[in-house]
Every structure is written in C-alpha cells, then in structure tokens.
Steps between C-alpha positions, in 0.01 A plus 500: 500500500611499871631141470720572218636821646570316828692221319724754311587683824594184677708374210711830510595447875867392545542141617147401391561434137399131535194578696417776238538243217236275646291789635466636132364162401191535732174602354397868570210389707715280723779763535250748602347279761830418673526838687132477611558147635805599681301793671220262593743262656656785699151631611396154608804425708501857645370385839790262544783756443354840595645464857847439356494829294716786607383771727578861515525520122529864384162662480315160490619425856317144508322293254121464534385234745266223401204665662560828318564318176147366511353846495740609223402217285125573551564865389688365199207275406250796513748711289498233232122496502486877476742480204238310310256799539739795478806353304325278248163665448609848586213568733602725789376337817538702817267279704680169483486488880128423475580155364746431778240584751226293337723204505608538853140539639381204282747293682370641818140415415569138384776404738429636848249534780375829374138374453427328834136447424594219248719195521621395154804275461641370168845376486609691812802380686661540837300631797238666282287197468318568822469880462199715403507679170581409146829306459563386146836346391733789477645367155138518370458846665798638298310416179173628627675830594653522144169439333314744721750759455485443122127557507564809698760612236232459234250707697761765561619487137153528337447875580848583389507327158419818307741716691864580419782682664434719793134419516585124528739578782256704699228229481736218608636729777140544607448114528831471673376742775152356522591136577740568801223747635234235463679242690573744783132578531343156427457400859201463710451874547549571141295248310306320788718188515862438535624443153869615508581551872530878443820664615588174680500283180438131489728267715618232531499360146570141442846392413600299196604138567450145391290334772563216738472231250773631267710581802491142620552355143764734356615715789355827358402752757153502636487881478775749427441702819568194723809405324861583625571628143188705443690788326681255264159340406347826436793614300510182267133537449497857401799426267292243315215753485730765350644247245154397384412869469807569291432194279145601438611860425748385257255264326233778488744751355580283203137392445240652275340673788848643599562635159159663510588670831823628344306636196262681730789644702676630185196643327153425629314669210711306235462172695116543498511579123691179442224290669630464858200479743591788726252453773559120533882533480516760757264305742725193461801728613318618806381153584828320453692771690253494787513112514864512593461779739228332678705185550782701634257682739367161627846378552625786695180481722592144584861592560405777742208287637260789440374770265522859625376815329831679578670278250308631201584870470511689178878509547515121416357575145756779446772270632415216255479748212854623591615141460357472146634843402850441651528152344363600162140498393424177324836345600422197714858449614543874567203502723620194693839669559354839595232329711772325695703813555209718602329247715840432684538877554148524634519194725846532664739661237464850596533432878801288416656781297432753784653263765824462271519864440469579881758236585759576250460847354298741694597637840341306800340832639308558174336170384258506229180305447496404133154337501351832570599625166381193308249667266764773427751229405263309288392830312869585439565164351199527263607857393863381439358201308285727268791734446794248428317172414140552413458154357574339841769279651431212254306647232260307265654515146182611338428772767864617474471539116180696558665748744810541283322552188254739661787716590542595138319472169400159372575430131151588392493830700839580363388441139193724538696770681764505205207499243338805668830686498555426124147639419559830671567791254837585653603131542440500868784734567323655795421162649 
C-alpha cells in the first residue's frame, strides 16, 4: 500500500532513522493521509505566500495568481467529475461542456435580474434585495444547479445507454454542440422571450456572501465582490468545492456502485451477465458526473459575474478529456495533477513560458507567441503520453495492469495458444 511504501522510503533517508522508526509504526491509512494533509495545508495557505515566491523561474516565469488559481481549480473540479464518467464507467463523453453551460445558466436564472417581469427573493444578500428578477441565496443556487444538471445528464444519457465506442462519442458530441448553440439562440428573437440573453449572456450574477447579520456578528463578508480580498474568498471556496468533489469521488470509487462502473468499463457484456444493471449504472455515472460539472459551471458564473456563450465551446470538452487521459483514466490523483498542469498552461502558463523564452533565449527581433500554438502543444503532449506512458502520469493500478497485460497474452490465452500448437500435425512448426 502507499502508506507502507512511503514509510520504507523515509526510513532509508540518511539522518532520518529516528523519524523513520516512528513513521513505520503508523497505520497505513494514517501514513497515506499525511502527504494529502500537507498538500491541503499548502493549498489553503497559498494566498498568503504566493507573492513571496520567486519570479523569472525557468519556463514557469511566475507562479499563478490567486485570480487565475480560481479558474484552474474550477477546471480541475470538472475534470474530476468527467473522470467519473470516462475513467470509472468507461463511457466516452465528448459533450461534458453541456453540463458546464447548464450549471452556469441555472445560476443566471436563479441569481440575477434576467427575468425582470418577476420579483422573487429568497435568502438573497447585498444590494439584490431591491432588484427585480429571481434572487435566491447563491449557496442554494449551487445545489439547484447541480441537481438541474444531474437531471440534464440523465436526459442526455438515456439515448446513449445502448451505445458503445464511436457511436457513444458521436452522440455525446452532438449534445455538446446543441447546448451551446441553444443558449446562443434562446433570446427574444429566437424563442420569443429572453431566456439566455443570446450572445450577450446573463449578467450580472449575484456574488456569494454571508449577509449583513453574519457580517455584524462574526465579521464575515457581506458579499465576496465587495470584499477587499475577493479573490482569496473565491479561492478558498472553490478549494472546498474541489476537496468535497475529490472525497465523493473516492467514496464512490470504493462503493458498490463504483465497482459496478469498473466492471462495465472492463467488460460490459460480462458485467451484464453477472447481474450488473447496465442502464441504471450508466445513468448514475452520467448524473453524478453532471452534478459536479453543474456546480463548477455555477461557481465560475458567479466568479465572472456572468454566463456567456463564448465560455462553452466544444474545445472545453476536449480540454477536460485531455486532463483525464494525461492523468490516467480512472486515476483520481492523476486527473488532479494533470488538471492543474493543463489548466495552468491554458490560463497563464503558455503566456508565461513565451515571455520567459522571449526574454532569456530567443532573439528580441523574433519573439514568439506561444499561446497561438496551444492546441498543437496539447496534442503533442497527448501523443507523447500515448507513446511513452499510455497509463497516464499517475496510473490507476487496475488500469495499469489491464494495459500491461493487454500488450501480451494473458495466461488463459497463452494456454489456449500452446494447446492449439500441440494439436497441429506438425507440432506447430510453421506457427
């Protein structure tokens, strides 16, 4: 196990014999949780030490700002949700951006002045108390967005339950294209009333916060946007959302439902023959994956104070799928690491790399704009991964065994092969 292996490695380090002696006495579960706890502490305290980190680091140039880190963690949250569908259940989904869009526009419908003809308020905070429209507590809106998107995932998943492989990918691709086009055209000219704001989107969307009463009693911010540390508050909140998503994903993976997903991924026909309810199990995968994608979409809409159709292109679905493939399909920690790397590259990493190259290596009269080649860079990374590490950065043990054993003959296939060779008249000399 990971805890036992980590204890042995620490025990071998020079000068740490005493630490290693006590470390080896820890239970495996506790030893395995220590690195995770250290990473969580580093992530929580990141806003306090990011400005003291060195600059002009080779290639990295500068570490991501708090504002950029919020977007990065939102993408990682969506990647973990997509991993439930693709990594656990083995259902190729090329339309995950649809769930992202549904969550964002749900936040726009229930926490903005989009519908001016009504005046509904429930737990709203800040200046929204006197504004027209629907203004529900944004914390409740996050759950509404998740549930709404889960229902959308069921509706999208139902037509695809009997499909496999390329046919499944094509259908999910179709849904991923339909939803963004629908939100672009669902304005007054398209459907007779302004449902999504068309190409202008829905803005402004209410900000998270705790209201005046909690502000007076505990000093909590009335709204994030009005706070002097808005980016820090958004960062810590999305970090909590990501940790909850990771915890739920871990528990689901080890549950009875998670084992059913893995059985379907490995051999759907065998899983059905063994009594796994295929339709219900697949539907749960779509619904739960969509739930987390919807919450992420609602959160990024409140962070940007708006939901805009340009944010929900097909490229986002491919980008999230690349995170799952790069990290290792079914590997939760691999997806988290790959998601952070690719999201950072997309948000500001490629621009930082280009700036460092132009300032330190390339001639000043021939600068290069690295972000222009982003899709070529991502594609090259995926090709290299498929060639040299097809199991991903941090492969899941079960998935790694499947790929390694699939490269050659398994024990049963080898026995059948040798039996056929022995039954041949010439002893299989020509084989």
